[in-house]
N, C-alpha and C positions, 0 to 999 in steps of 0.2 A: 345485310344487303346481299342479294344474290349476285353470283358471278355472271360474266357474259355467256350468252348462249350461241350455239352454232346456227347460223342462218341456213347453211346447207343441210344440216341434219333436220332442222324444223321443216323446211320446204319439202325435203324428201319424205319425211314422215306424213305430212299433211297430204301430199299428192298420192302417196301409196294408200293411205286410208281412204281417200276419195275414190281412187280407182277400184279398190276392193269393195267399197260400198256400192259403186255403180255396177260392178260385176255381180254382187249379191242381189241387187234389185233386178238386174237383167236375168239372172238365174231364176229368181222367184217368179218373175213374169213369164219366163219360158216354161217353167214347171206348170203354171196355171194354164197356159196355152196348150201344152202337151196333154195335160189332164183332160181339157175340153175336147181336144182332137181325138184322144183315145176313147172317150165316151161316145163320140160320134161314130168312130170306127166299130167299137164293140156293139153299139145299138144297131148299126147297119148290118153287122153279122147276125145278130139275133133275128132281125126282121127278114134277112135273106134266108136264113135257115128255116124259119117258120113258114115262109111262103113256098119253099121247096118241099117241105114235109107235108103240107096240107093236101095236095093232090095225091101223094103217095099213101097218106093215111086213109083218105076217102076210098081210094081204090082197094086198099087192103081190107077195109071194113066191109065193103059191098061184095068183094070177091070171095072172101072166106066165110065159112059158116059162123053164125053168132055163137058166142060162148057166154058162160055165166060170169066170168071174171075178166079182168083186163088182160090184154095180150102183152106179153113181156118180150121186148126186142133184145135178144142176147148179143153180146159183143163178140166180135171175131177173135179178139185177143184182149187180155187184161190190161187196162190202162186207167189213168185218172181222167175222169170226164169233167171238163170245165163247163160244157154246155149240156144241160139235161132237158128233157122235154116230156110233156104229157099230152095225150089226145083225149079230150073229154067231151061229154055232151053238154047240153044247156043246163042240166041239173047238177053238173060237176062230177058225174060218175066217170071214172077213169076207163077209157077204152083201150088205149095203147100207152106204154111208158118205156122210156129208155132204160137200159140195164142198171144205171147208177142213180136214177131219179129218186128223190125223196119227196113223197106226196105232201109231207108236212111243211115243206118249203114253199108250197103253192097256196094261194088263197082258196077259200071255199068255193066260190063261183068264178068262172072265167069271165074276163072283161076285155074286149078287143083294145089293142094299143099297148103303149109302154106304161109300166108302173114299177114301183119299188115296194117290195114286201119283205119285212124283216131285213136280212142282210143279203137279199137277192134282187137282181135286176131281171124283170120279166117283160116278154113281149108276147101278145096273144093275137092270133089271126083266126078269123071265123070263116066257115064255109058251109055249103049245102043249106043255104037260107038260115044260117044261124043255129044249126043243130049240131055242128061239129066244130070244136075249137082246138087249135094247136097252140100250146104254151111252151115257150123256150125260156129257160132260166140260166142265169150266170151268177156265180157268187161275186159280190162286190169286193171281197178280199182279193180276188184275182185281179180286178181292175186296179185296186190300190197298189198291189205289188208291182204291176206293170208300170204304173205312174211313178212309183218310187225308184224303180230301176232306171227309167228314162231320165228322172231328175238327177240321179247319181251320174248318169252318163253326161249330163250337162255340167255337173259340178266338178267332175274329175279333171277335165282340162284346166279349169280355173285354179284348182289346188296345185296343179303342176306348174302353171304359168305365174302364180303369185310370187314365188321367189325371183323368177326371171324379171317380172315387172318391177319388183323392188330394186333389183340391180340396174334395170334400164332407167328407172326414175332417178336413182342416185347418180348414175352416170350423166344423165341429161341435165340434172340440176347443177352438178359439178362443172360440166362444160359450160352451162349458161352463166355460172358465176366466175368464169375465168377472168373477165375484165376487172371484177372486184379484186381478185387475187393479184393481178398484175399491178393494179393501182396501189394496193397495200405494199407489195414488194418494192415498188419504186420509191414509195415514201420511206420505207424502212432502210433502204440502201443509202439514203442521204445522210451526210454528216451533220453535225450540229450547226455548222456555219453555211451549209448549202441550202439557200432559200430560193433557188431558181425555180421558175414555174414548171409544173408537170406537163410534159409534152410528149408527143410520139405515140400516144395510146389511142386506139379506136374504141371509144367507150359508148355504150348504149345511152339512149336519151334519159334513162332513169338514173344513171351514174354520172354522166357528164356534168350536171350541175354541182355535184359534190366535189368533183375535181376542180371546177371553176371556183367554188367557194374556198377550197384549200389554197388555190393559187392566189386569190385575193387576200386571204389571211396572211400567207407568207410574204406577199408584197408589202402589206402594212407592217408586218413584223420586221422585215428587212429595212424599211425606211426608219422605223423607230430605233432599231439597233445601230443603223448607220449614223443617225443623229446623235445617239449616246456616245458611240465611239469617236465621232468627229469632235464632239464637245470635249471629251476627256483628252484626246490627242492635241487639239488646238489649245486647250487650257494649259496642258503641260508644256507644250512647245512655246507658247507665248510667255510663260513664266520664266523660261530659261534666261532670257536676256536681262530683264529687270532684276532677277535674283542674282545673276552673276555680277551685275553692276553694284547692287547693294552689298553683296559679299565683299567685293573689291574695296568699296569705300569703308566698310567696317574693318577690314584687315588693315587698311591705311590708318584708320583712327586708332586701332590697337597699337600700331607701330609708333604713332606720334603722341599718344596720350601718356602722361606720366603715371607712375605706379600709384594705385589708389582705386577708389570706387568707380571712377570714370572708365578706367581700363577694364575692370571686372565686368562692368555692364556691357562694354563693347565686346568682350569675349563671349558673354552669354548671348548677345544678339547674333554674333557670328555662328555660334552653335545652332541657334534656332534657324538661321538662314540655311545652314548646311542640311539640317533635317528637312526643311521645306524643299530644298533643291533635290534631295534624295527622294522625297515623296513624289514630286512632280515627275522625276525620271521613272519611278515605279508605275505611276499612273499611265505614262506614255507606253511603257512596256506592256501593261495590262490591256490597253486599247489595241495595241498591235497583236497581242495574243488572241484577243476575242474577235479580231477582224477576220481570221481564218485565211489570210492571204499568205499561206505558206505551202505552195504546191510541192509535191514530192519531185525530186530530181533524180538523175542517174545514180547508181550505186557509187558511193564515195568512201574512201578511208578517212574516218574522222579522227583517228588517233593523233596524227601530226597537228591537228587544229587545237587539241586540248591545251598544250602549253601556251599557244598564242592567245587563246581565249582567256586564260587565267594569268597572263603575264603580270598585269598590274596588281592582282590579288597576291601573287607570289611575292612580289617586292614589298607590298604593304604588310604581309603576314610575318615577315622577318623570321623565316625558317620554320614557321608552324604549318605550312602547306607543302606537302610532298606529293609528287606526281610519279606514278609508276606505269608507263606505257607498255604493259606486258604483251599485248598482241594487237594486230590490226583490227579496226572496228569498221566493218563495211555496212553502210546503211543508205537509205534513200531519203532521209529527212533533209529538209532545207537547212543549210549550214547556219543561217542567221537564227532560225528557231532553235537549233541545237545549242548555239552559243547562249541564247537567253535562258534556256532550261538549265544548262550546266552552271552558268554564273549565279543564278538565283539559289540553286541548291548548295553550291560551295560557299556563297556568302552566308547563308543560314548556318551551315556547319561551323564556319569560323566565328560567327557571332555568338553561338550558343554553346561552344565548347569551352571548358575552363582554361584559364591562363596557364601557360606552360605545357599544354597538351598539343598534339599534332592532329591535323586533318589529312587523311591519306586518300588520294584519288587514284584508283587503279583502273586502267583501260584493258578490258578483256575482249575476247572474240565476239561476244554478243551484247555486252552491256558495260556501263561505267559504274563502278562501285565507289561510293563516297562514305567514308567511315570517320567518325569522331567520337571522343569520349564525352561524358556528361550524364546527367540524370535521365531516367526513363521518361519518355515523352508520349503524350496522348495526341497523335496526329489527327484523329478524327475531329477533335475540337479546333485544332489550329488551322484547319484547311478553310475555315470561314474567313471572309475578308476582314482585314483590320484586327484579327484575333492574334494575340501574342501570348507566349508562354511566360512562366514566372522567371524572368531574366532581367538583368539590369542593362543588357546590351541594347543599343539604339536600333530602331527599325520602324518600318511602316506597317507591318502586319499584312503585306500584300504578296510576299514572296511565294508562299504555297498556292495562293489563288492564281498567280501568274503561271506557276508550274502546271496546275490542273488545266487551265485554259489552253496552254500550249500543247500539253499532252493530248487533249481532246481534239485540237485542231490538226495535229500532225500524225496522230496514231501511235505516238510513243507511249510506253508503259513506265510508270514510276511507282516503285514499291518501297514503303517505309518499314523498317524493322527496328523496334526498340523494346527490349535491349538488343544490342547487336549480337549476331550469331556467335556463340562461343564465349559470351561475356555476360556479366550480371547487370551491366548498365550500358550506356552509350547508344549511338544511333548508326545504322547503316542504311543508306539510300541506294537503290539499284535503278539506274536509268537505262531502259532498253529502247533504243530508237528502232523504227520500223526497218526491216531488212529490205 
């Protein structure tokens, strides 16, 4: 499967090739036109020269004494002669010739008008009742050279402007795609829980339907997520009261039942109800975590909150949980979200550390470090919902899912290290709230 391509690069390349092709066609057409115009100019020069030479040649022939051979017109100075001429009679005998004229380049008999002979362009003018002919010749190579130089003159500016046109096209396409870039950036800046409509952008008619479709998709997704969160939260909340009542009745039954199978069954029912109550509480926390309703607040020192958040866990751990507030922890995270994050991480550490070992919570200047002993843990697998490690400790398998959801909603960072730094086993979790 091929990767994504750049629309800007593709449009720029296509437009540049199109411009160069049009310029090439224009240059070719210009060269053809220039060649045609040059032929007309050179033909006019041949005709003009022949008509001017004819009366002079006639006057020279009748004024001077006749000779046995052709008269040779000497040049005033040596030069390359592009236009050569012959003065001949009707039988083709040469009467007068220019100094550089080659008789073999002329046809045997003169014929009035324009004609091409071998690689020469000729014009013949007749006089004295068709008895004297002036033939002027020009090499066609001279014309081709002039046409080629003129074409190069047309092509040179194009070669100079081609890089500039490429830059201009690239800049124009990039400027034209600014609305697409703004739309992409606005979508990228949104958090996972931000499903508000895209607004405030002046989009062209080609892009506006895309933004509208994205807004409608986000609205449908928001309604679906809201329904899911509402169901989980309502279910967990509605289960609290009947679970509490059932648990109270079960505990009363345990107190009143005599020793034996009945009390054992009552104890098992109470344990199941406790697990169900814990699961409903975790589902409620997960619904709150995924709601994204944790806006950042002003910078607050979270270090004094840590003992308060973990107070009941400290009492239940019976000396296994130690807190070391080494430094103030200033952050902008919502205190309620921080409490949910910290409690879930510490609960996991207490559940999965061996009996007789301690869980140490250290509050440093930028993060909270939670360290416990135990076997090496593969956290990539345990981050899935309802996934649990090889442990006998009770739990719902939602702790790390809640942590991930809260971290994504608040911008906090949670790093898991196993084995713990400086040890061969154990776990250290680093909770870094947003500053």
